[in-house]
Backbone as JSON, one array per atom type, in Angstrom:
{
  "sequence": "XXXXXXXXXXXXXXXXXXXXXXXXXXXXXXXXXXXXXXXXXXXXXXXXXXXXXXXXXXXXXXXXXXXXXXXXXXXXXXXXXXXXXXXXXXXXXXXXXXXXXXXXXXXXXXXXXXXXXXXXXXXXXXXXXXXXXXXXXXXXXXXX",
  "N": [[-20.97, -56.09, 195.6], [-22.66, -54.15, 197.99], [-23.29, -55.18, 201.33], [-26.53, -55.93, 202.36], [-29.11, -55.65, 204.74], [-31.92, -57.47, 205.87], [-33.79, -55.84, 207.15], [-33.47, -53.48, 205.78], [-35.12, -53.54, 203.66], [-38.33, -52.94, 202.41], [-40.22, -54.13, 200.79], [-41.44, -57.27, 199.68], [-41.8, -60.24, 197.71], [-43.51, -63.25, 197.62], [-42.14, -66.38, 196.67], [-42.44, -69.25, 194.57], [-40.83, -72.15, 194.5], [-40.31, -74.18, 191.84], [-40.43, -77.52, 190.55], [-39.31, -77.61, 188.02], [-37.48, -75.56, 188.19], [-35.19, -76.56, 189.23], [-31.87, -77.94, 188.97], [-29.6, -80.6, 187.87], [-28.2, -80.91, 190.27], [-30.04, -80.73, 192.19], [-30.82, -78.28, 193.21], [-31.95, -74.83, 192.96], [-31.45, -73.65, 189.74], [-28.85, -71.51, 188.55], [-29.65, -69.55, 186.62], [-32.31, -69.12, 187.11], [-32.59, -67.47, 189.31], [-32.39, -64.87, 188.31], [-34.79, -64.72, 186.98], [-36.49, -64.82, 189.19], [-35.81, -62.35, 190.33], [-36.87, -60.71, 188.32], [-39.62, -61.31, 188.43], [-40.23, -60.32, 191.01], [-39.51, -57.62, 190.59], [-41.44, -56.56, 188.84], [-43.76, -56.61, 190.45], [-42.86, -55.03, 192.53], [-42.54, -52.48, 191.33], [-45.2, -51.72, 190.89], [-46.13, -51.6, 193.51], [-44.39, -49.77, 194.79], [-44.58, -47.5, 193.24], [-47.39, -46.0, 192.75], [-48.36, -44.59, 190.55], [-47.23, -45.78, 188.37], [-47.46, -47.2, 185.17], [-47.51, -49.88, 183.16], [-48.17, -49.83, 180.49], [-47.6, -47.32, 179.63], [-45.17, -46.47, 180.69], [-41.7, -47.27, 180.66], [-38.68, -49.11, 181.07], [-35.27, -50.02, 180.38], [-33.22, -52.83, 181.0], [-30.06, -52.31, 181.98], [-27.97, -53.48, 183.27], [-27.43, -56.4, 185.19], [-26.82, -58.21, 188.14], [-25.94, -61.07, 190.09], [-25.2, -62.49, 193.14], [-24.44, -65.52, 194.41], [-25.22, -67.04, 197.4], [-26.07, -69.16, 199.07], [-27.26, -72.39, 198.41], [-30.55, -72.82, 197.06], [-33.25, -74.82, 197.7], [-35.9, -77.11, 196.74], [-37.31, -77.88, 199.01], [-36.89, -75.8, 200.83], [-38.23, -73.42, 203.09], [-40.74, -70.9, 202.79], [-39.73, -69.13, 200.61], [-38.6, -65.98, 199.41], [-38.38, -62.97, 197.45], [-36.77, -59.99, 197.97], [-36.94, -56.49, 197.49], [-35.61, -53.27, 196.8], [-35.21, -49.76, 196.09], [-32.04, -48.69, 195.35], [-30.42, -46.59, 194.44], [-30.88, -43.47, 192.83], [-30.37, -42.1, 189.73], [-29.82, -39.78, 187.02], [-31.02, -40.62, 184.56], [-31.23, -43.24, 185.14], [-31.9, -45.91, 187.52], [-31.1, -47.87, 190.4], [-31.87, -51.13, 191.54], [-31.95, -53.16, 194.4], [-31.62, -56.54, 195.48], [-32.66, -59.34, 197.48], [-32.73, -62.81, 198.02], [-34.44, -64.99, 200.01], [-35.05, -67.56, 202.51], [-37.05, -68.91, 205.16], [-36.95, -70.71, 208.12], [-38.06, -72.1, 211.12], [-37.9, -69.58, 212.42], [-35.42, -68.69, 211.57], [-33.67, -66.93, 209.2], [-32.39, -67.44, 206.01], [-30.08, -66.2, 203.65], [-30.06, -66.55, 200.29], [-29.29, -65.42, 197.89], [-27.96, -62.34, 196.62], [-28.47, -59.33, 194.79], [-28.35, -56.95, 192.06], [-29.8, -54.56, 189.88], [-29.69, -52.36, 187.08], [-31.77, -49.98, 185.85], [-32.73, -48.21, 182.98], [-34.5, -45.43, 182.06], [-36.85, -45.27, 179.38], [-38.19, -44.06, 176.37], [-40.81, -45.2, 174.58], [-41.93, -44.33, 172.16], [-40.11, -42.51, 170.9], [-37.91, -44.05, 171.09], [-35.68, -43.64, 172.68], [-33.46, -42.94, 175.45], [-34.58, -41.44, 178.49], [-34.98, -38.86, 181.02], [-35.51, -39.73, 184.47], [-38.83, -39.49, 185.37], [-40.2, -36.83, 187.41], [-42.33, -37.54, 189.1], [-41.97, -40.32, 189.39], [-39.45, -40.48, 190.57], [-40.06, -39.23, 193.01], [-42.01, -40.98, 194.09], [-40.62, -43.48, 194.33], [-38.57, -42.68, 196.05], [-40.03, -41.88, 198.32], [-41.27, -44.31, 199.02], [-39.15, -46.04, 199.7], [-37.77, -44.54, 201.48], [-35.62, -42.82, 200.73]],
  "CA": [[-22.21, -55.51, 196.06], [-22.71, -53.86, 199.42], [-24.14, -56.06, 202.11], [-27.8, -55.35, 202.77], [-29.79, -56.4, 205.77], [-33.33, -57.65, 205.6], [-34.57, -54.69, 207.63], [-33.31, -52.39, 204.82], [-36.08, -53.77, 202.58], [-39.72, -52.79, 202.78], [-41.07, -54.9, 199.89], [-41.05, -58.63, 199.29], [-42.75, -61.05, 196.93], [-43.34, -64.67, 197.86], [-41.72, -67.18, 195.52], [-42.74, -70.68, 194.59], [-39.78, -72.91, 193.82], [-40.96, -75.24, 191.07], [-39.59, -78.66, 190.18], [-38.58, -77.26, 186.79], [-36.44, -74.59, 188.52], [-34.04, -77.28, 189.76], [-30.91, -78.52, 188.03], [-29.23, -81.96, 188.31], [-27.68, -80.9, 191.64], [-31.24, -80.67, 193.02], [-31.06, -76.95, 193.76], [-32.41, -73.89, 191.94], [-30.44, -73.33, 188.73], [-28.41, -70.12, 188.66], [-30.37, -68.64, 185.73], [-33.66, -68.91, 187.64], [-32.55, -66.35, 190.25], [-32.67, -63.66, 187.54], [-36.24, -64.75, 186.77], [-37.09, -64.43, 190.47], [-35.65, -60.89, 190.42], [-37.81, -60.11, 187.38], [-40.95, -61.47, 189.0], [-40.35, -59.34, 192.09], [-39.37, -56.25, 190.08], [-42.74, -56.13, 188.32], [-44.65, -56.38, 191.59], [-42.29, -53.91, 193.28], [-42.83, -51.21, 190.66], [-46.61, -51.4, 191.13], [-46.29, -51.27, 194.93], [-43.59, -48.59, 195.17], [-44.98, -46.35, 192.43], [-48.8, -46.14, 192.4], [-48.62, -43.97, 189.25], [-46.57, -46.57, 187.32], [-48.36, -47.86, 184.21], [-46.65, -50.64, 182.24], [-48.53, -49.53, 179.1], [-47.11, -45.98, 179.29], [-43.82, -46.27, 181.21], [-40.84, -48.41, 180.38], [-37.24, -48.98, 181.27], [-34.44, -51.1, 179.86], [-32.25, -53.34, 181.96], [-28.72, -52.02, 181.47], [-27.05, -54.41, 183.92], [-28.01, -57.17, 186.29], [-25.85, -59.1, 188.75], [-26.44, -61.94, 191.14], [-24.2, -63.18, 193.94], [-25.05, -66.7, 195.0], [-24.71, -67.18, 198.76], [-26.41, -70.47, 199.63], [-28.18, -73.03, 197.48], [-31.97, -72.81, 197.37], [-33.79, -76.13, 197.34], [-37.34, -77.24, 196.67], [-37.88, -78.03, 200.35], [-36.68, -74.62, 201.66], [-39.52, -72.83, 203.47], [-41.06, -69.47, 202.65], [-38.8, -68.34, 199.8], [-39.07, -64.64, 199.05], [-37.45, -62.02, 196.86], [-36.89, -58.67, 198.58], [-36.48, -55.49, 196.53], [-35.67, -51.86, 197.19], [-34.44, -48.85, 195.26], [-30.77, -48.43, 195.98], [-29.86, -45.3, 194.02], [-31.56, -42.8, 191.73], [-29.52, -41.23, 188.93], [-30.56, -38.85, 186.17], [-31.83, -41.42, 183.66], [-31.26, -44.64, 185.59], [-32.02, -46.19, 188.94], [-30.66, -49.2, 190.79], [-32.67, -51.91, 192.47], [-31.22, -54.18, 195.15], [-32.42, -57.75, 195.69], [-32.28, -60.46, 198.34], [-33.59, -63.99, 197.98], [-34.33, -65.6, 201.32], [-36.03, -68.54, 203.0], [-37.12, -68.85, 206.62], [-37.38, -71.94, 208.79], [-37.89, -72.01, 212.57], [-37.5, -68.21, 212.75], [-34.07, -68.42, 211.09], [-33.72, -66.54, 207.8], [-31.18, -67.68, 205.22], [-29.95, -65.42, 202.41], [-29.59, -67.44, 199.22], [-28.66, -64.62, 196.84], [-28.11, -60.89, 196.59], [-28.31, -58.88, 193.42], [-28.57, -55.55, 191.72], [-30.06, -54.28, 188.48], [-29.73, -50.96, 186.7], [-32.83, -49.71, 184.89], [-32.62, -46.93, 182.3], [-35.81, -45.01, 181.54], [-36.88, -45.38, 177.92], [-39.4, -43.58, 175.69], [-41.15, -46.19, 173.55], [-42.25, -43.68, 170.89], [-38.9, -41.97, 170.28], [-36.92, -45.11, 171.24], [-34.49, -43.03, 173.27], [-33.47, -42.87, 176.91], [-35.13, -40.19, 179.01], [-34.77, -38.64, 182.45], [-36.52, -40.29, 185.37], [-39.85, -38.47, 185.64], [-40.22, -36.35, 188.78], [-43.3, -38.3, 189.89], [-41.4, -41.62, 189.7], [-38.39, -40.21, 191.54], [-40.7, -38.94, 194.3], [-42.68, -42.18, 194.62], [-39.62, -44.45, 194.75], [-37.9, -42.11, 197.22], [-40.95, -41.95, 199.47], [-41.53, -45.7, 199.38], [-37.99, -46.66, 200.33], [-37.15, -43.61, 202.44], [-34.32, -42.33, 200.23]],
  "C": [[-22.12, -55.26, 197.55], [-23.63, -54.86, 200.11], [-25.41, -55.31, 202.51], [-28.42, -56.25, 203.81], [-31.28, -56.43, 205.45], [-34.16, -56.44, 206.04], [-34.36, -53.44, 206.78], [-34.38, -52.44, 203.73], [-37.51, -53.69, 203.11], [-40.63, -53.73, 202.0], [-40.53, -56.3, 199.69], [-42.18, -59.27, 198.5], [-42.47, -62.51, 197.25], [-42.97, -65.37, 196.56], [-42.22, -68.61, 195.68], [-41.63, -71.37, 193.8], [-40.47, -74.1, 193.15], [-39.95, -76.34, 190.75], [-38.73, -78.31, 188.98], [-37.49, -76.22, 187.02], [-35.13, -75.26, 188.94], [-33.14, -77.79, 188.65], [-30.51, -79.91, 188.54], [-28.63, -82.04, 189.72], [-28.8, -80.78, 192.67], [-31.37, -79.35, 193.79], [-31.46, -76.02, 192.61], [-31.24, -73.52, 191.03], [-30.12, -71.84, 188.78], [-29.21, -69.15, 187.8], [-31.76, -68.28, 186.27], [-33.7, -67.73, 188.61], [-32.87, -65.03, 189.54], [-34.17, -63.58, 187.24], [-36.98, -64.37, 188.05], [-36.95, -62.93, 190.68], [-36.69, -60.2, 189.54], [-39.25, -60.18, 187.9], [-41.19, -60.44, 190.11], [-40.33, -57.91, 191.6], [-40.71, -55.73, 189.55], [-43.72, -55.79, 189.43], [-44.17, -55.16, 192.4], [-42.68, -52.58, 192.64], [-44.27, -50.78, 190.9], [-46.84, -50.98, 192.58], [-45.6, -49.96, 195.28], [-44.03, -47.33, 194.44], [-46.43, -46.51, 191.99], [-49.14, -45.54, 191.02], [-48.04, -44.77, 188.09], [-47.62, -47.27, 186.47], [-47.48, -48.54, 183.16], [-46.99, -50.39, 180.77], [-47.98, -48.17, 178.65], [-45.64, -45.79, 179.65], [-42.98, -47.5, 180.95], [-39.41, -48.07, 180.77], [-36.57, -50.17, 180.63], [-33.53, -51.56, 180.99], [-30.87, -53.15, 181.34], [-27.7, -53.0, 182.05], [-27.8, -55.14, 185.01], [-26.95, -58.13, 186.81], [-26.52, -59.92, 189.83], [-25.25, -62.6, 191.82], [-24.9, -64.32, 194.67], [-24.41, -66.98, 196.35], [-24.9, -68.58, 199.32], [-27.43, -71.11, 198.7], [-29.62, -72.97, 198.0], [-32.55, -74.1, 196.83], [-35.31, -76.11, 197.37], [-37.96, -77.26, 198.07], [-37.62, -76.83, 201.28], [-38.01, -73.9, 201.86], [-39.57, -71.33, 203.21], [-40.05, -68.68, 201.83], [-39.43, -67.02, 199.38], [-37.96, -63.91, 198.29], [-37.79, -60.66, 197.46], [-36.28, -57.65, 197.63], [-36.58, -54.1, 197.15], [-34.89, -51.05, 196.16], [-33.16, -48.51, 196.02], [-30.2, -47.05, 195.67], [-30.68, -44.77, 192.85], [-30.57, -41.89, 191.02], [-30.36, -40.26, 188.14], [-31.53, -39.59, 185.26], [-32.01, -42.86, 184.15], [-31.47, -44.73, 187.1], [-31.62, -47.63, 189.2], [-31.67, -49.83, 191.72], [-31.77, -52.95, 193.11], [-32.17, -55.33, 195.44], [-31.81, -58.64, 196.75], [-33.23, -61.6, 198.03], [-33.34, -64.74, 199.27], [-35.29, -66.78, 201.47], [-35.97, -68.47, 204.52], [-37.66, -70.17, 207.15], [-37.06, -71.8, 210.27], [-37.33, -70.66, 213.0], [-36.05, -67.87, 212.4], [-34.15, -68.12, 209.59], [-32.36, -66.78, 207.15], [-31.21, -66.8, 203.97], [-29.33, -66.34, 201.36], [-28.88, -66.67, 198.11], [-28.88, -63.15, 197.11], [-27.91, -60.45, 195.15], [-28.59, -57.41, 193.27], [-28.91, -55.47, 190.24], [-30.08, -52.77, 188.28], [-30.76, -50.81, 185.59], [-32.61, -48.33, 184.29], [-33.99, -46.6, 181.71], [-35.75, -44.88, 180.03], [-38.22, -44.9, 177.4], [-39.68, -44.52, 174.52], [-41.41, -45.55, 172.19], [-40.99, -43.2, 170.17], [-37.76, -42.97, 170.3], [-35.57, -44.54, 171.7], [-34.6, -43.08, 174.79], [-33.96, -41.49, 177.33], [-34.79, -40.07, 180.49], [-35.86, -39.35, 183.25], [-37.55, -39.2, 185.63], [-39.87, -38.08, 187.12], [-41.17, -37.16, 189.66], [-42.74, -39.67, 190.29], [-40.28, -41.47, 190.74], [-38.99, -40.01, 192.94], [-41.32, -40.2, 194.91], [-41.68, -43.23, 195.1], [-38.89, -43.97, 196.01], [-38.77, -42.22, 198.47], [-41.12, -43.38, 199.95], [-40.37, -46.3, 200.16], [-37.22, -45.72, 201.26], [-35.78, -43.12, 202.01], [-34.15, -40.85, 200.52]]
}
């Protein structure tokens, strides 16, 4: 994955690290990072695309990756997931992720990731092109 800097991201969602997110090593279990991406992705779509309606529009996750950089612990301050659109294709688009915490004005990157979403028509159960309105809204939001 390409390195991304925090100032490349316009959107973030605060996270709450829960006791149940921890594994026996006392840090967030690797599988939970994907859940953090999912939590942020839902909020991101509503913020980046005002026309998005989860009852009418849908995508499938074709691929998702996570690179673990630094363990995230219960006591880490201000954890956040940062999201932006990385690339728009014909039927699919990529989202980039960062998971960070900040203490004493120092930001730590705990994970980076990427997911590929493929637009999907629920009625015909087939993939479809990214609608023009969605392409425009995501592009405008993230300055693509």
